[in-house]
Each structure stands twice: as structure tokens, then as C-alpha cells.
FILUMSE-770082 format. One record per residue (C-alpha): chain; residue in one letter; x, y, z. Coordinates in Angstrom, 3 decimals. Example, Ala and Ser with C-alpha at 12.3 -4.5 7.8 and 13.67 -1.06 7.14 Angstrom:
<rs>
   chaine   residu         c1         c2         c3
        A        a     12.300     -4.500      7.800
        A        s     13.670     -1.060      7.140
</rs>
This chain:
<rs>
   chaine   residu         c1         c2         c3
        A        x     -0.036      0.425     -0.153
        A        x      1.561      3.568     -0.754
        A        x      2.285      6.140      1.466
        A        x     -0.268      9.224      1.071
        A        x      2.983     12.166     -0.201
        A        x      0.215     14.866      0.747
        A        x      0.198     18.509      0.316
        A        x     -1.882     20.121      3.311
        A        x      0.714     20.088      5.668
        A        x      4.327     21.234      3.799
        A        x      1.871     23.670      2.340
        A        x      1.115     25.053      5.929
        A        x      4.529     24.957      6.640
        A        x      6.078     27.636      3.487
        A        x      2.373     29.864      4.726
        A        x      3.463     30.244      7.582
        A        x      7.299     31.321      6.601
        A        x      5.868     33.514      4.143
        A        x      3.593     35.100      6.192
        A        x      6.366     35.947      8.586
        A        x      8.810     37.230      6.149
        A        x      5.586     39.748      4.885
        A        x      5.898     40.760      8.791
        A        x      9.387     42.255      8.317
        A        x      9.426     43.542      5.039
        A        x      6.463     44.810      2.389
        A        x      5.116     42.279     -0.280
        A        x      2.907     43.755     -3.495
        A        x      1.995     41.575     -5.735
        A        x     -0.510     42.816     -8.890
        A        x     -2.073     40.564    -10.880
        A        x     -3.417     41.549    -14.554
        A        x     -5.912     39.866    -15.863
        A        x     -7.917     40.352    -19.677
        A        x    -10.890     38.837    -20.616
        A        x    -13.667     37.343    -18.486
        A        x    -12.487     33.582    -18.844
        A        x    -14.286     32.132    -15.387
        A        x    -11.288     29.678    -14.435
        A        x     -8.931     33.221    -14.699
        A        x    -11.194     35.035    -12.713
        A        x    -11.660     32.162    -10.141
        A        x     -7.723     31.588     -9.968
        A        x     -7.227     35.702     -9.163
        A        x    -10.581     35.545     -6.459
        A        x     -8.361     32.488     -4.703
        A        x     -5.007     34.692     -5.176
        A        x     -6.749     37.624     -3.442
        A        x     -7.386     35.456     -0.777
        A        x     -4.331     34.179     -0.144
        A        x     -2.443     37.244     -0.398
        A        x     -4.745     38.794      2.568
        A        x     -3.945     35.707      5.094
        A        x     -0.888     35.853      4.305
        A        x     -0.694     39.481      4.834
        A        x      0.274     40.969      1.228
        A        x     -1.142     44.042     -0.099
        A        x     -2.855     42.485     -3.439
        A        x     -3.194     44.748     -6.751
        A        x     -5.492     44.012     -9.480
        A        x     -5.365     45.464    -12.913
        A        x     -8.874     44.124    -14.857
        A        x     -9.495     44.808    -18.056
        A        x    -13.543     42.637    -19.111
        A        x    -13.459     42.983    -22.498
        A        x    -10.385     43.927    -25.512
        A        x     -7.859     46.728    -24.970
        A        x     -4.963     47.339    -27.321
        A        x     -2.023     45.275    -26.517
        A        x      0.224     49.198    -26.197
        A        x     -2.092     49.934    -23.146
        A        x     -1.226     46.084    -20.990
        A        x      2.872     46.441    -22.067
        A        x      2.592     50.285    -20.730
        A        x      0.430     48.968    -17.243
        A        x      3.288     46.299    -16.775
        A        x      6.161     48.427    -17.488
        A        x      4.466     51.114    -14.846
        A        x      4.834     48.593    -12.771
        A        x      8.439     47.065    -13.277
        A        x      9.067     50.864    -12.067
        A        x      7.139     51.290     -9.086
        A        x     10.046     50.018     -6.532
        A        x      6.694     48.573     -3.868
        A        x      5.856     46.193     -6.329
        A        x      7.614     43.155     -5.804
        A        x      5.455     40.783     -7.800
        A        x      3.966     40.440    -11.452
        A        x      1.479     38.159    -12.555
        A        x     -0.616     37.558    -15.948
        A        x     -3.797     35.455    -15.567
        A        x     -3.266     32.739    -18.099
        A        x     -4.876     32.078    -20.997
        A        x     -4.976     35.404    -22.933
        A        x     -7.326     36.392    -25.466
        A        x     -7.122     35.875    -28.793
        A        x     -5.227     38.771    -30.757
        A        x     -2.534     38.748    -27.791
        A        x      0.917     37.441    -28.191
        A        x      0.979     35.489    -25.025
        A        x      4.549     35.291    -24.937
        A        x      6.012     38.789    -25.775
        A        x      3.465     40.071    -23.319
        A        x      4.405     38.282    -19.903
        A        x      8.118     38.524    -21.744
        A        x      7.568     42.799    -20.165
        A        x      7.665     41.488    -16.660
        A        x     11.256     42.699    -14.817
        A        x     12.536     38.651    -14.228
        A        x     12.745     39.840    -11.229
        A        x      9.287     40.551    -10.944
        A        x      8.157     37.974    -12.335
        A        x      7.040     35.493     -9.976
        A        x      5.830     33.224    -12.510
        A        x      8.439     32.013    -13.428
        A        x      7.560     32.530    -17.430
        A        x     10.539     35.158    -18.435
        A        x     13.174     33.719    -21.130
        A        x     15.082     35.156    -18.290
        A        x     14.199     32.976    -15.811
        A        x     14.026     30.335    -17.706
        A        x     18.157     30.764    -18.634
        A        x     18.464     30.468    -14.410
        A        x     17.008     27.767    -14.659
        A        x     18.742     25.914    -17.299
        A        x     22.603     27.190    -15.837
        A        x     21.419     26.071    -12.517
        A        x     21.410     29.619    -11.648
        A        x     18.982     31.901     -8.643
        A        x     15.690     32.874    -10.204
        A        x     12.183     32.940    -10.296
        A        x     11.274     29.107    -11.809
        A        x      7.389     27.936    -12.310
        A        x      5.680     26.919     -8.760
        A        x      4.007     23.867     -9.494
        A        x      7.258     22.202    -10.745
        A        x      9.014     23.618     -7.611
        A        x      6.393     22.062     -5.821
        A        x      7.187     18.509     -6.622
        A        x     10.528     19.047     -5.323
        A        x      9.564     20.245     -2.322
        A        x      7.306     17.369     -1.680
        A        x     10.042     15.227     -2.400
        A        x     12.366     16.700      0.143
        A        x      9.168     17.026      2.674
        A        x      8.888     13.328      2.310
        A        x     12.585     12.597      2.606
        A        x     12.308     11.165     -0.944
        A        x     16.365     12.398     -2.457
        A        x     15.993     11.845     -6.159
        A        x     19.959     11.688     -6.554
        A        x     20.809      8.662     -8.772
        A        x     17.418      7.122     -9.763
        A        x     15.459      7.498    -12.797
        A        x     12.851      9.618    -13.225
        A        x     10.470      9.419    -15.837
        A        x      8.002     12.937    -16.743
        A        x      4.830     13.035    -18.489
        A        x      4.321     16.684    -19.975
        A        x      6.638     18.514    -21.777
        A        x      4.718     22.365    -20.671
        A        x      7.001     25.284    -20.556
        A        x      5.403     26.031    -16.484
        A        x      5.569     21.847    -15.333
        A        x      7.393     18.641    -17.119
        A        x     10.399     21.828    -18.610
        A        x     11.061     22.789    -15.220
        A        x     10.318     19.351    -13.533
        A        x     12.740     18.047    -15.287
        A        x     15.688     20.274    -15.171
        A        x     15.159     20.586    -11.499
        A        x     15.832     17.098    -11.569
        A        x     18.622     17.003    -13.722
        A        x     20.165     18.995    -11.183
        A        x     19.796     16.634     -8.128
        A        x     21.228     13.944    -10.082
        A        x     18.519     12.528    -11.018
        A        x     18.516     10.533    -14.356
        A        x     15.737     12.757    -16.138
        A        x     13.113     11.166    -19.452
        A        x     10.675     13.882    -21.005
        A        x      7.457     12.065    -22.471
        A        x      4.793     13.665    -24.632
        A        x      1.759     12.692    -26.306
        A        x      3.817     11.422    -29.648
        A        x      6.430      9.422    -27.165
        A        x      6.104      5.871    -28.905
        A        x      4.869      2.778    -26.024
        A        x      4.730      5.171    -23.595
        A        x      3.460      2.627    -21.141
        A        x      7.429      1.059    -21.008
        A        x      9.096      4.447    -21.217
        A        x      7.138      5.156    -17.827
        A        x      7.620      2.002    -16.242
        A        x     11.296      2.344    -15.963
        A        x     10.880      5.285    -13.247
        A        x     12.065      5.458     -9.952
        A        x     10.095      8.456     -9.696
        A        x      7.145      9.722    -12.767
        A        x      5.931     12.579    -12.546
        A        x      2.769     13.207    -14.359
        A        x      1.825     16.861    -15.640
        A        x      0.063     15.561    -18.784
        A        x     -2.937     16.970    -18.772
        A        x     -5.106     13.923    -19.444
        A        x     -7.849     12.417    -16.363
        A        x     -6.529      9.123    -15.398
        A        x     -3.753      8.580    -18.593
        A        x     -1.263      6.426    -16.588
        A        x     -2.953      2.966    -15.473
        A        x     -1.417      0.363    -12.806
        A        x      0.410     -1.722    -15.293
        A        x      2.471      2.193    -16.597
        A        x      4.337      1.589    -12.839
        A        x      7.153     -0.535    -11.711
        A        x      6.889     -2.271     -8.248
        A        x      7.645      0.451     -5.723
        A        x      7.836      3.989     -8.159
        A        x      6.869      7.610     -6.243
        A        x      4.649      9.325     -8.400
        A        x      3.778     12.599     -8.096
        A        x      0.429     13.685    -10.165
        A        x      0.319     17.381    -11.226
        A        x     -2.800     16.540    -13.189
        A        x     -6.374     18.401    -12.156
        A        x     -9.015     17.453    -15.145
        A        x    -13.005     17.069    -14.331
        A        x    -13.953     13.835    -15.030
        A        x    -18.244     12.649    -14.989
        A        x    -18.004     15.623    -12.424
        A        x    -15.553     15.306    -10.388
        A        x    -11.753     16.386    -10.293
        A        x     -9.420     13.813    -11.297
        A        x     -5.602     13.708    -11.714
        A        x     -3.459     12.139    -14.577
        A        x     -2.682      8.574    -13.106
        A        x     -5.250      5.900    -11.849
        A        x     -5.167      7.025     -8.180
        A        x     -7.296      3.797     -7.696
        A        x     -5.799      1.440     -9.620
        A        x     -2.220      2.518     -9.050
        A        x     -2.030      2.672     -5.276
        A        x     -1.592     -1.181     -3.943
        A        x      1.412     -0.787     -7.059
        A        x      3.294      1.985     -6.196
        A        x      5.154      3.015     -2.527
        A        x      4.552      6.658     -2.272
        A        x      1.527      9.239     -4.757
        A        x      0.300     12.196     -4.224
        A        x     -3.563     12.635     -3.912
        A        x     -5.777     14.512     -6.185
        A        x     -6.773     16.391     -5.181
        A        x     -4.985     17.807     -1.603
        A        x     -1.685     17.236     -3.132
        A        x      0.874     19.342     -5.703
        A        x     -1.816     22.047     -5.800
        A        x     -1.923     23.659     -2.662
        A        x      1.621     22.861     -2.014
        A        x      1.804     24.762     -5.818
        A        x     -0.193     27.888     -4.810
        A        x      2.549     28.409     -1.695
        A        x      5.274     28.093     -3.886
        A        x      3.903     30.936     -5.520
        A        x      4.051     33.344     -3.137
        A        x      6.795     32.010     -2.059
        A        x      8.035     33.388     -5.438
        A        x      7.182     36.691     -4.038
        A        x      9.653     36.416     -0.671
        A        x     12.504     35.110     -3.244
        A        x     11.518     38.137     -5.401
        A        x     11.749     40.703     -2.285
        A        x     15.309     38.818     -1.682
        A        x     16.812     38.869     -5.428
        A        x     15.529     43.154     -5.605
        A        x     17.168     44.122     -2.523
        A        x     19.623     41.657     -1.342
        A        x     18.416     40.149      1.941
</rs>
């Protein structure tokens, strides 16, 4: 029977550290949302509530309808120039008509708490200090919290997104794991996944990875969050896997809460990068 790698205790620990830092330093998060995407709005409201709980100032800039891209660009530059703004977050997805790569690229890298600028991507690639995607960092935090050392182990990452799969693979490489990245065009996916001592599922397809995909005793970190038959489900068939692997994160209750905590801890890191504290 697998050990349940729950995230709530770890998230509380990270949040307590962030709140303590925020009580000693002024932290301000600016969030930009363009359009009325319901999911984006819900995520923004969740960030607002969390910011208030942690003692962080929350500024929101909302544009319900399409506005010319130069207006958003001008706003980002103004926020970059304001010393009291610690971090900037642009809600995704952006509506059609915006360059989804170019706009986030305008964020000052030391205020880029989403970790999506090329400067922070380079910092991650070269294993230098920077701000990195919160979900990828959360995955490594969970391993550390439960005493699972990736050094020397074979890790398989299923998913190659810029905010989970790729950064998670690099973080594992920096921790001396041997890493394979899989994706939708990987041949014999089951055979590749079965090599993994540690498997990260981040593909966005409900219960894609079944029990027979995994070797006995594997550690499984499920970063998927999908709706299936009106219920939340991860990328891993939890019930089918639980008796086979040695440890697994639940969905919900696993990676998600740690991701949110890691995002706000990036505000702490951003403040430290800006002021050398």
C-alpha cells in the first residue's frame, strides 16, 4: 500500500514562513487579467484571498473586454518601475489577439513570480538563482518534505509544458536524477513510464496513466487536475495505482496546495533578489 504524499502540511509550513517574512517586509503582488475567462477569475480571487491571509498587498488590474496590447504593455512597464511592487502575475489564458509569449516577456525577471520569462528560463537551465514555475518547484518540495532523494534515480516526466514538465525535468537534473521526458508522441509510453523510480504526471489527461504503467515501488507525483464525470481527477488512475507504487500524491490534496504556497514564496524570493535580503 502506498504512502500518501499529502501537500497540506507542507503548504502550511511554506505559508507560515511566507507570512513571517511578509510581517517584516512590505510585499505587494500585482495581478493582471484581460478578458472574462471564469477559471482565470477564480484563480485570481483565490490569489487575492491567500494574499490577504499572508499579509501581502494585492493589486489587481482587470480588463473585461479587449484593450489594445500597447495599453497592457504600458501597464507592465509602469508596474516594473514601481519599487513597491514585488511581483507581477499575468493571468492565463489571454484572449485571442494577444501575443501570449511577448506580453509576459515584458515583466522584469526579478518580479516574474510565474517564472515564465526567458531570463528566468535561462537561470533555471544554468542552475542559477531565479524565479521558477511554482508547480515544478512544488514537486521537488514534496520529494524533500517526505525524504525522497532523486539523486541517482531514474525519473520520468510525462508532459513537456513550459510551466511544469520542462522545468520539473531540469530541477530533477540539477538534483542528479536521470531524466526522461515523455509526451503525446512518445512511442510505447507505458514501457517508458515503467522505467521510472520517480514519475511526474503533468500531461492534462484524466487518468491517462494506469496501474500497469508503473514499476513496483515507484514514487508518483500527479500534477494533473482534470474534471471527469463531474469529479476532479489527476493524470494517474489513483485507485488502480495505489496498491502498486510506494508513494503517490492525491488529487486534490497533493500538488495543488503546495503550488499555491510556492507561488507566494516566489514573492519572498523576488523581494530577496531585489533588495539582497
